[in-house]
N, C-alpha and C positions, 0 to 999 in steps of 0.2 A: 335766064334771069338769075342774078347772084343770090345765094342764100345768105342769111344773116351773118353766119360765121365768115363769109367771104368778103365782108365789107372792108374797104381800105380805111386806115386810120384817118381821123379828121385832121386836115391840115388847113389852117386859115392863112390869111395874108396879113403880114405884119406891116403896119404903117410906120412912118418916120418917127412918130411919138411912141412907138412900141406897143400900140394898141393892136390886138389881133382881131381881124374881121373875117366872118364866115358867111358864105352863101347859105341859102336855105338847106341845100343838100349837105353841105359841110357841117352846119349847125346840128342837123339831125344825126349825123355820124358822131359828132362831139358828145351828144347826150345819149347815144346809142338808142335812138328812136327813129321815127320816120318823118319825112317832110310834112306829112299831114299834121303831126304834132306841132310843128313850128307854125304852120298856117292857123291851126286852132288857137294857139297862144296869141297870135296876132289878132284874130277876131275877138278874143276875150279881153284884149287890152294888156296882156302880160308883156308883149313886145310891141313897142310903139315907135313910130317915126323911123322906119328903116332907111338907111342910106341906100344909094344905088351905086353899083360899080360901073365901069366904063362900058359894060355890055347891057346895062339897064336892069341887072338882077338885084334883088334885095340883098343887102348885107347887114349883118348884126355884129356888134362887138362881143367879145368874150364876156365882158361885164354884163351886157344886156341879157345874154343867154343864161348866165349864172343867176341873175336876179329873177328871171322867169322860172327857172328850176326851183329856187327857194319859194317863190310865191305859190307855185303849184303844190309843192310839198306842204306848205302851211295850210293851204285851202283843203287839201286832202285830209290832213290831220284834224282840222276843224270839223269837217263833215263826219269823220269817223267818231269824234267825240259826241257830236249831236245825235248820231244814229244809235249810240250805245246807251 
């Protein structure tokens, strides 16, 4: 099993309109997280309406992933403010 430092860099697939698409595993590498994080974001509604690639795998645009990261950071900051 690879260690965290052994991960390959995230490389998405670029569409004709220059949108970069990531599978769940690639998205996790892009955020330096785990696939479970991506699935959790999907359950919580941070990532909605994933497309499917030719193999039926969920794919997300780089913009969707960036928006989910922002939402997560905002939620974390709000919780910390409430807790203090």
